[in-house]
C-alpha positions in Angstrom: 0.0 0.0 0.0 3.0 2.3 0.6 3.7 2.2 -3.1 0.2 3.5 -3.9 0.6 6.4 -1.4 4.1 7.3 -2.7 2.9 7.1 -6.3 0.0 9.4 -5.7 2.3 11.8 -3.9 4.7 11.8 -6.7 2.0 12.3 -9.4 0.6 15.3 -7.6 4.0 16.8 -7.1 4.8 16.2 -10.8 1.6 18.0 -11.8 2.5 20.9 -9.5 6.1 21.0 -10.9 4.7 21.1 -14.5 2.5 24.1 -13.6 5.3 25.7 -11.7 7.8 25.5 -14.5 5.2 26.7 -17.1 3.6 29.6 -15.1 5.6 30.1 -11.9 2.5 29.2 -9.9 1.0 26.1 -8.4 -2.8 26.3 -8.8 -4.9 25.8 -5.7 -6.9 23.1 -7.6 -3.8 20.9 -7.7 -2.9 21.5 -4.0 -6.3 21.4 -2.5 -7.4 18.4 -4.6 -4.2 16.6 -3.5 -5.0 17.3 0.2 -8.5 15.9 -0.3 -7.3 12.9 -2.3 -4.6 12.1 0.3 -7.1 12.2 3.2 -9.7 10.2 1.3 -7.2 7.6 0.0 -5.5 7.0 3.3 -8.8 7.0 5.3 -10.6 4.6 2.9 -7.7 2.2 2.9 -6.5 2.5 6.5 -9.6 3.7 8.4 -9.2 6.1 11.3 -5.5 5.5 11.4 -5.3 6.6 7.8 -7.1 9.8 8.6 -4.7 10.5 11.4 -1.6 9.7 9.3 -2.9 11.8 6.4 -3.5 14.8 8.7 -0.2 14.5 10.5 1.7 14.0 7.2 0.1 17.1 5.8 0.8 19.1 8.9 4.5 18.1 9.0 5.1 18.7 5.2 3.1 21.9 5.0 4.3 23.1 8.5 8.0 22.8 7.6 7.5 24.7 4.4 5.2 27.2 6.1 8.2 28.4 8.2 10.0 29.4 5.0 6.9 31.1 3.7 6.7 33.2 6.9 10.2 34.7 6.1 9.2 35.1 2.4 11.7 32.5 1.2 9.0 30.4 -0.4 5.6 30.8 -2.0 2.3 29.6 -0.6 1.8 27.2 -3.5 4.9 25.3 -2.5 3.6 25.0 1.1 0.2 23.7 0.0 1.7 21.3 -2.5 4.0 19.8 0.2 0.9 19.6 2.5 -0.8 17.6 -0.2 2.2 15.3 -0.7 2.3 14.8 3.1 -1.4 13.9 3.2 -0.8 11.2 0.6 2.5 9.8 1.9 1.9 10.1 5.6 4.2 11.2 8.4 6.9 8.5 8.2 7.7 9.3 4.5 7.2 13.1 4.5 10.4 13.7 6.6 12.4 11.8 4.0 10.7 13.6 1.2 11.4 17.0 2.8 15.0 16.1 3.3 15.5 15.0 -0.3 13.5 18.0 -1.5 15.9 20.3 0.4 18.9 18.6 -1.3 17.3 18.8 -4.7 16.3 22.4 -4.1 20.0 23.2 -3.3 21.2 21.6 -6.5 18.5 23.4 -8.5 19.5 26.8 -6.9 23.2 26.2 -7.7 22.4 25.3 -11.3 20.2 28.4 -11.7 22.9 30.6 -10.1 25.5 29.3 -12.5 23.2 29.5 -15.5 22.3 33.1 -14.7 25.9 34.0 -13.9 25.1 35.3 -10.4 27.4 33.2 -8.2 29.2 36.2 -6.7 26.0 38.1 -6.0 24.3 35.0 -4.6 27.2 34.3 -2.2 27.2 37.9 -1.0 23.4 37.7 -0.5 23.7 34.5 1.5 26.3 36.2 3.8 24.0 39.2 4.1 21.0 37.0 4.8 22.9 35.0 7.5 24.0 38.1 9.3 20.4 39.4 9.1 19.1 36.2 10.6 21.5 36.4 13.5 20.2 39.8 14.5 16.6 39.7 13.4 15.7 36.0 13.6 12.5 35.3 11.6 11.8 38.8 10.4 11.5 39.2 6.6 14.6 40.6 5.1 13.8 44.0 3.4 15.2 43.0 0.0 16.2 39.4 0.0 12.8 37.8 -0.3 10.5 36.4 -3.0 8.6 39.7 -3.1 11.6 41.5 -4.5 11.1 41.7 -8.3 14.9 41.3 -8.8 14.9 37.9 -7.0 15.3 34.9 -9.1 12.4 32.5 -8.4 13.0 28.8 -8.6 10.2 26.5 -9.7 10.6 24.7 -6.3 7.8 22.3 -7.1 10.5 20.5 -9.2 12.4 19.9 -6.0 9.2 18.7 -4.3 8.7 16.2 -7.2 12.2 14.9 -6.9 11.7 14.6 -3.2 8.5 12.6 -3.7 10.1 10.4 -6.4 13.0 9.4 -4.3 11.2 7.1 -1.7 9.2 5.6 -4.6 12.3 4.7 -6.5 14.0 3.4 -3.4 11.0 1.1 -2.7 11.5 -0.6 -6.0 15.3 -0.8 -5.5 14.8 -2.5 -2.2 12.3 -4.9 -3.7 14.7 -5.8 -6.5 17.6 -6.3 -4.2 15.7 -8.4 -1.7 16.2 -5.9 1.2 
């Protein structure tokens, strides 16, 4: 059954990534339908335990990303998409997905930074942002945030899709290697 939940999570994340790349937005119809499908799917197959795991998975996935949204480092669509993935995959898989997502997002950010020829500027901005965080904690930086029109916006749903794909692929690798 885990493969079913992981597949659903990946398919929704892939749909969100497709929209994000094309339009720099993740429509609510994708995110909200994913949350509903995750809750209904897990509840119908696992009963009350499934409802609980769907809600906890959604809260963990969406909650972690919500922290980045609060400091304007991420858009609301990414938060809602990760909540949907969490509702589908449940709490035990969402932590793994968020971890892989962060790694994939880092690789994506470096690739875009190199492609846009903004390595020096990006490194200076990271230093400035770290100093700001030390003195201002969770306040929104006045210029280094997604609301700044000069900011480069990453289609972060691509990283979410990679994060959702990883445990699905690893499930098949384990099956084929007898682990």
